[in-house]
N, C-alpha and C positions, 0 to 999 in steps of 0.2 A: 605422569608428573611433568613430562616434557611439554605436553599441550598446555598444562596450567601455566608453566613458565612463559610460554609464547603469549598466552592470553594476558598475563600481567605485563609483559613487555609491550603488547599492543595497547593496553589501557594507558600506560605511561606515555606512549607516542601520541595517543588521542589527546591527552591533556596538554602536552607540549605544543602539538600542531594547532590546536584550537586557539591558543594565544597567538601563534604565528600567523594564522589565517586572518585574524583581525588586523594585524600589522600590515600585511601585504594586500589586504582588501580582496582576497580570493574566497569565494564561498566555501565554507568548511567541508560540506559533503564532497565537493570536487577534489579539494586538496587531499582529503583522506583516501578517496578512491585511487588517485594517482600514486600516493605514497604506498598504499596497499599493493598496487601492481609492482612497484619498484622493490618492495620488501619480498614479494613473492618470487622474484627472479634472483634473489640471493642464493647462491648454490647450496649453502648449508641449511637453508630454511626448509623444513619438512612440511609436507602437506597436512593441513588441519582437516580431518574428516568431519564434514558437516552433516549431521543427521537432521533431515528436514523437520521431523516431528519435534525435535528439541528446539530447532529455530522457531517454529510456530509457537511452542509453549513458552520459550524464554522471551521472545521479542514481541509477539502479537498482543498478548493480554495487557502488559503494562503500557504499551504505546497506544492501543485502542482505548484503554480505560482512561489514560491521561487526557487524550483528545476529547473523548465524550464527556469527561468530568468537567472540562474547561469550556466546552462549547455552550453557548446560551440556548436553552431549550426553546425560548421564544424565537430567536433568530433561526434556529434549526427548523422550526415549524413554518416560519415565514417563507423560507427558501426550499421547503421540502419538494416542491415540484421540480425545480432545477436539480436538486441533489439526487432524487430518484431517477431522473432522466439520465444523468451522468453515471450513476452507480449501478443501474440495472440495464436500461435500454442501450446505452453507449457501450457497455461491456460486451453484450452479445453482438452488437453491430461490428465492433472492433474484431471480435473473435472470427466472425464470418468473413470480413473483407481481408484480414491477414491470411486466413485459410485459403481464400481464392487466389491471392497473389502468390503465396508460398507454393501451392500445388502446381501452378503453371510455370513458376520461375525456378524452383529449386529441384535439381535432379533427385529421383528416387523418393520424393515426398508424396505419399498416397493421400487420399482425402482424409482418412482418420488421423494421420500424422500431421497434416496441414491444420486441421481443427485443433489438434493438441497444441501446436505451436501458437495458434491464435489465442487459445484459452490462457496459456502461460503468460502471454504479453498483453492481455486485455485490461488488467487492473493497473491503475496509476498509483504512484507513491507520494502522498501528500507530505510525508516526513521530509522528503528531499525538497519539494517545492517550497514548503514553509520555512525550512532551514535556510534555503538560498535567498528567499525574499524578505527575511527578517530585517527589520529596520529600514525597509525601502518605502515605507508609507503606503502600503497596499491597504485598500479599504477593508473594514471589518466584515462587510458582506462577502467579499471575495474569499477571505480566509475561512469564513464560516462554510461557504460552499465547498471549498477544497477539503477542509477537515471532514465535513459531512459526507462528501463523496467517498473519501478513503475509509470511513467507518463502515460503509455498506458494500463498496465494490469488491472487497476481498471475498465476501461470501458469494457474490455472483460469479466471480472468476473461478473460485474453487469448485462450484457446481459444474460449470462448463468444463473444467479440467477433469473432474471425475468421470464425466460422461465420455470425454474424448479418450481417456486412458482405457475405459471399458470397451470402447469401439475398436481400439488398436488390439486389445486382448481378445477380440472376437465376438463381443456382445453386440446385439442389434440395438440401434438407437430408435426409441419410440417416443415421439414428441409428447404424448399425453402423460407418459410415465416420467419423462424429464420435468415437465411442468409441475406434476404432482409432487415429485421429490423436492423441487425448488421451494414450493409452498410449505411443505412439511419441515424442511431445513430451516427456513426463515421463521415460520410460526413456532416451531419447537424451540429455536434459539431465543425468540422473544419471551416465551413462557418460562424457560429456565432462568433467563436474566431477570425477569420480573419477580419470580419466587426468591431468587438469591438476594435481590435488592431488598425485599421485604424482611428476609432473615437478617441481613446485615444492618438494616435500619433498626430492627428490634434490639440487636446486640449493642449497636452504637448508642441508642437512647439510654441503655443501662450503664455503659462504661465511659461515656464521653468526657467525664471529668478526669479520667486517667489518660493523659496525652499519649504515653508510650503504648498502652494497650490499644487505644483507638487507632493510632497511625499504623500499628502492626496488623490489625484486622483489615484496614483499608488496603494495605500493601499485599496481603495474602489473598484476599477475596477474588481479585481478577483471575488469578491462576486456578483457584478452586473452581470458579464458575466455568472457565474455559474447559477444564478437564471433565467436569460433570457433563457439560453439553456435548462434547466430542464423544464421550463414552456412551451417551444416549443416542449417538448418530444424528444429532442436530447441529446447527451452526454455532460453534463456540465464539466466532467473531460477533455475531448479532447478540448473543447472550452477554458478552462483556460490554458491548456498546449500551445495551439497555440498562445493565448494572450501573455503568458510569453516569448515564443521563439521570437515572432515578436517584442515585446517591448525591449527585450534584444539587438537585432540588431539595433533598432532605437536609443536607449539610448546612444550607443557608439558614435554615430555621433554628437549628440547635447548637451549631458549633461556635464557640467563642473565637474571637479574632486571633488569639495566641495559638490556638490549635490549628486554625487555617494556615497560619504562617509556618508553623513547624511542619505540617503535612506538605505544604507547597515546596518548601526548601528541600525536603528529602526527595520528593518526586522529581524536582528539577534536576538534581544530581543524577538520579537513576536514569531518567530519559536522556540526559546529556551523554552519559557513558554508553547506553544502549544504541543511540543513534550513531555515535562514533564507531562502535564495534561493528555495526551493520555495514557501514561504508568501507571500512578497512577490510572486512571479510570478503566483500564483493571484489575488491582489488586483489586480495591474496590468492583467491581461487582461480584467477584468470590463467596463470601459468600452467596449472595442472589440467585445465580444460583444453588448453592449447596443445598439450601433448598428444591428445587423442585424434588430432586432425592432421591429415596429410599436408605437407608444406605447400604443395602446389595448389591446394584448395583453400588456403587461409584467406587470400585476397578475394576470391569469388564469394566466399561465405560472408566476409566483412561487407562486400558490396550488396549482397542480399539483405544483410542486417540493416544497411543504410536505407535501402528502398523500403523495407518494412517499417522503419522508423518514420520515414516521410509519409507513408500510407496511413499509419496510426495517427500522425499529427494532423493530416488533412481531414480524416474522418472526424476527429475530435473538434477541429475548427468548424467544419460544416454543421455538425450536430449542435454545437453551442450557439452558432448564429441562427440556426433554425429555431432553437429554443427561445432566443431573444425575440425573434419575430412573433412566435406563437404566444409568448407572454404578453407582448404589446397588443396583439389582436384581441386576446381574451380580456385584457384589462379595459380596452376601449369598447368592447361589445357588452353593453349594459344588460342585454337579454340572456347572456351566457349563464348557465347553471353553475359553472366553475367560477368562483370569485378569487381574483388575483389582487393582492394589495399592491400599492405603488412601490412599497419597499422591496417587493420580490422582483421587480423589473431589472433587466440587465442593460447597461449602457455599452457603448463601443469599447471603452477602456477595460471594463470588467471582462467582457467577452474575449478580448485579445489575451489578457493575462491568464484567464481560466484555460483558454485553448493552449497557450504555450507552456502551461504548468503541468502538462500531462506526461511527466517523467515516470519511467518504470524503476522499480527498486527491489526491496528485500523479498516481497511476496513472489514476484516473477522468478527471482533467483532461487528461492527455497523450493518452489514447486517444480522447477526445471531439474534441480539437483535430486529431487525426490522421485524422479521417474524410475520405475522398476527396471532392474538390470536384465531380467529375463521374462519371457512370455510364459503362460501356464505350462506349455509343453517343454520348457527348458531351453528353447532357442533364445539367443540374445534379442533384446528389445530393439526393433529396427530403427536405425538412424539416431540412436539415443545421443551419441556424442555430438552429432551435427546439430540436433535440436538444442542441446545444452549450450553449445558454442554460440549459435545464432542468438539465443535468448540472452546470454551474458553480454554479447556484443551490442545488442539493442539497449540493454540496461546502461552500459557504459556510454553509448552514443547519446542517449537521451540525457543522462546525468551531466556529461561533459558538454555536449552540443547545446541543448536547450538550457542547461544549468548556467553555462557561461554567458549566454546571450539574454537570459531572462532579466537580470538586474538592469542591463542596458535598455531593454524594451520598456521596463517599468519607468525608468528615469526619463526616457524619451516621451512616453505617454504623459507623464506628470508635467514635463516642461511644455509640451504642446497644448495642454489644457489650461495652462496658467494665463 
């Protein structure tokens, strides 16, 4: 009962702070994280136990469904080359380079643990980037790429994470098995999402005249789809994304305008509250993670987190500018078998904003907190607290550091291009 009271208290704070954030012109996610940290240090505030599986089930399906439902399938297809590069190639590149830096820099971090840390911090959080850049006049293409990346990169990061945990637990990493599992996870998720979309479309075509029933089915189906996919050991993330993309196309054909407005209003409120809850929870848990760290190691670990943040940012910037060059070369090469439309090309402004928007968020936090407490033989999971602390520190550094400077960068780019 006490946890429920805290959640209601937090929701009230979210609503009040959101109005306050608009007044002081501070990005909402950053304000919520700072206030979450402050509330977490209140002596009477008890720790809220976060079950990672509950976080994935509660937060991921609605956030992914909403983003995939609203993204234009045409724009998604146009930018699929850049989206897949950021969501798959960049995720594994980031995992590798963070692992290299962590292994040689942080004491007692073995290669399996280093790859685990890299996997935890490999996926970016578009929820934060889009919340922070809202109303800044960012191009539709940039938002499409950011949303598209976040729809797929969670699946890539979770695959890397599962293999890294297995390696720490003593399993051997075999590249062909990892590749096969990745393909099965994505392919299986695609199939589950496609089948569930067909089922939902069939139901909605029969009940779409009843607004309450239709909206209720659309609200429930992302959770059902995610659960089915995860129970079949395929990607729930991809399943929900395919469901959202398919139903978005279907809804344009049969939904009356009144139904779209009712559905949109309800989803806007749900996503608003979930986003707020995510960022407050990130802040709230910082105090309890801090407890497991020796006082004399807090500053060094924050320093390591800062270096990892810089490394992740540099890798992202380099990869995006290489993608910009590759797209331009392919577009200009008339003999190339790959056809790139002019709309898919990246300019300097898009590239900078995409690079700087690589903030970490709820997925990194959830999978870090979800680390097993013990190995199969019963011994404690090595350096678990250190990995969680550094992961949370990187999430906070990217949210506050990149988050505070991103609006300034966007405005500066806009003014220079006028």
